[in-house]
C-alpha positions as CSV (number, residue, x, y, z in Angstrom):
1,M,118.1,103.1,91.8
2,I,116.1,105.4,93.1
3,A,118.7,108.3,92.8
4,T,120.0,106.6,89.5
5,A,115.6,107.2,88.7
6,F,116.0,110.4,89.6
7,G,118.9,111.6,87.6
8,L,117.5,109.6,84.3
9,A,114.2,111.5,85.1
10,S,115.6,114.7,85.6
11,F,118.4,114.2,82.7
12,I,114.9,113.5,80.3
13,G,112.7,116.2,81.3
14,V,115.0,119.0,81.2
15,N,115.5,117.8,76.8
16,A,111.7,117.7,76.2
17,Q,110.0,119.6,74.4
18,K,106.8,119.1,75.7
19,G,104.8,116.9,77.9
20,N,101.4,115.6,79.7
21,N,101.2,115.7,83.3
22,Q,98.8,114.1,85.3
23,I,97.8,111.4,88.1
24,G,95.8,108.6,87.2
25,V,92.9,107.2,89.7
26,G,91.4,104.1,89.5
27,A,90.1,100.4,90.9
28,D,91.8,97.1,90.0
29,V,90.3,92.9,89.1
30,A,93.7,90.7,90.1
31,I,93.6,87.5,88.9
32,P,96.0,85.7,90.8
33,V,98.3,82.8,88.4
34,G,100.9,80.0,89.5
35,D,100.8,78.9,92.8
36,F,99.6,82.3,94.2
37,G,95.7,81.3,91.6
38,D,96.1,77.9,93.3
39,A,95.8,79.3,96.5
40,F,93.4,82.9,96.4
41,K,90.7,84.4,94.8
42,T,90.7,87.5,92.4
43,G,91.9,90.4,94.1
44,Y,89.6,94.1,94.3
45,G,91.9,97.2,95.2
46,G,93.0,100.8,93.5
47,T,95.7,103.4,92.8
48,V,97.2,106.1,92.2
49,K,99.5,106.8,89.5
50,G,101.8,110.1,88.6
51,M,102.4,110.5,85.3
52,Y,104.8,113.2,84.1
53,G,105.2,114.0,80.5
54,V,108.6,114.1,78.5
55,G,108.2,114.0,75.2
56,T,105.1,114.7,72.6
57,G,103.7,110.8,73.3
58,G,106.2,109.5,76.6
59,Q,105.3,109.6,80.7
60,I,107.8,108.2,82.8
61,T,105.1,106.7,85.6
62,L,105.0,106.5,89.6
63,T,102.0,103.1,90.2
64,S,101.1,102.2,93.7
65,G,98.0,101.2,96.2
66,Y,96.4,98.5,97.6
67,T,95.3,95.6,96.9
68,T,93.5,92.6,98.7
69,F,92.7,89.1,98.1
70,T,91.2,85.9,100.4
71,A,92.5,82.7,100.4
72,K,90.4,79.2,99.2
73,D,88.7,76.4,100.3
74,L,89.1,77.1,104.4
75,P,86.8,76.0,106.6
76,S,84.2,78.5,106.6
77,E,86.1,80.1,110.3
78,V,89.2,80.3,109.4
79,D,89.9,83.4,106.9
80,V,93.2,83.8,105.3
81,K,93.9,87.2,103.6
82,A,96.7,88.9,101.5
83,G,98.0,91.7,100.0
84,I,100.0,93.6,98.0
85,I,100.8,97.2,97.8
86,P,103.2,97.7,94.6
87,I,106.0,100.7,94.5
88,L,106.2,100.7,91.4
89,L,108.6,103.3,88.8
90,G,108.0,102.9,84.9
91,Y,107.5,104.6,81.7
92,R,104.7,104.5,79.3
93,Q,104.8,104.8,75.9
94,N,101.8,106.3,74.5
95,F,100.6,106.3,70.7
96,S,97.5,107.6,69.6
97,G,94.8,106.5,72.8
98,F,97.2,102.7,73.1
99,Y,99.6,102.7,75.2
100,V,102.7,100.3,76.6
101,E,104.2,100.4,80.3
102,P,107.1,98.7,81.8
103,Q,107.5,99.2,85.2
104,A,109.9,97.8,88.0
105,G,110.4,98.3,91.5
106,Y,109.2,97.1,94.7
107,G,105.8,95.1,96.4
108,I,105.5,94.8,100.1
109,Y,102.8,91.7,100.7
110,T,101.1,91.5,103.4
111,S,98.8,88.4,105.2
112,K,96.8,87.5,107.8
113,V,94.9,84.8,109.6
114,S,92.4,85.3,111.9
115,G,90.3,82.3,113.4
116,M,92.5,79.7,114.1
117,G,92.4,79.5,117.7
118,S,95.1,79.4,120.6
119,G,96.9,81.9,119.5
120,N,97.8,81.3,115.9
121,D,96.1,84.5,113.9
122,G,98.4,86.8,113.2
123,S,100.4,89.0,110.2
124,D,103.3,89.2,108.4
125,S,104.8,91.1,105.1
126,N,107.7,91.0,103.2
127,G,108.9,92.8,100.3
128,A,110.1,92.1,97.6
129,F,111.2,92.9,94.1
130,T,108.5,93.7,91.1
131,W,108.2,94.6,87.8
132,A,104.9,95.0,85.4
133,A,104.2,94.9,82.4
134,G,101.4,96.7,80.6
135,I,99.0,97.8,77.8
136,G,96.3,100.0,77.6
137,Y,94.2,102.0,75.8
138,V,92.3,106.2,77.2
139,L,89.5,107.8,76.1
140,K,89.9,110.6,75.4
141,Q,88.4,111.8,78.1
142,G,90.7,110.8,80.9
143,L,89.4,107.2,81.4
144,D,92.5,104.5,81.0
145,L,91.1,100.7,80.6
146,G,94.6,98.7,81.2
147,A,96.1,95.4,81.4
148,R,99.5,94.3,83.6
149,Y,101.2,91.3,84.0
150,Q,102.5,91.4,87.1
151,S,105.2,89.6,89.2
152,G,107.1,89.8,92.7
153,H,110.1,87.4,93.2
154,K,112.1,86.8,96.8
155,D,113.6,83.6,97.8
156,G,113.1,81.9,94.6
157,N,109.3,82.3,95.0
158,T,106.8,84.4,92.3
159,T,103.3,85.9,93.1
160,G,102.0,86.9,89.9
161,L,99.0,88.5,88.4
162,V,96.5,89.7,86.0
163,G,95.2,93.5,86.6
164,F,92.8,95.0,84.4
165,N,92.5,98.6,85.8
166,L,89.7,101.7,84.9
167,R,91.5,104.5,86.5
168,Y,90.5,108.6,85.9
169,N,93.3,110.0,84.7
170,F,93.4,113.8,85.9
171,S,95.3,116.3,83.7
172,L,97.8,118.3,85.2
173,G,98.7,120.6,82.2
174,A,100.8,120.4,79.5
175,K,105.0,121.1,80.7
176,A,106.4,124.0,78.5
177,S,108.0,124.1,74.7
178,K,111.4,124.1,75.3
């Protein structure tokens, strides 16, 4: 999969006429849905997104970050936290400020339990196929307002969320025309 993505990125990059290269840094709010939403409260975190311009309106993206969630309805002495680290490759198509962005990749899903006593505290992490579909709007000042549905799948279980982000995109300059 990585070799295919690299090959596609290289091919598109060689044939691109011009592009907009950027790095975005932002804050996320994530609302868990489904079974994940039944067990956890709204999560908070941050992301970093690299955007490599292809053509006049497209960008190949690589997104990663960390979002943490706290479990609902537990005794006050017990603390259960979940975390998600996505590593997503995508393609962002820009339309006069608006954009759409499908992504796919890998997610690292962590959990930590404390306050259980008797040696029952602990932590765990698992990886899973993860995908996301996002939309957004970029203001001329570089502010990026976005929303996405993100879902991780492993062994018949799904971890889904609706995320909202506020990001600032730093321009790395446009590639020269070919």
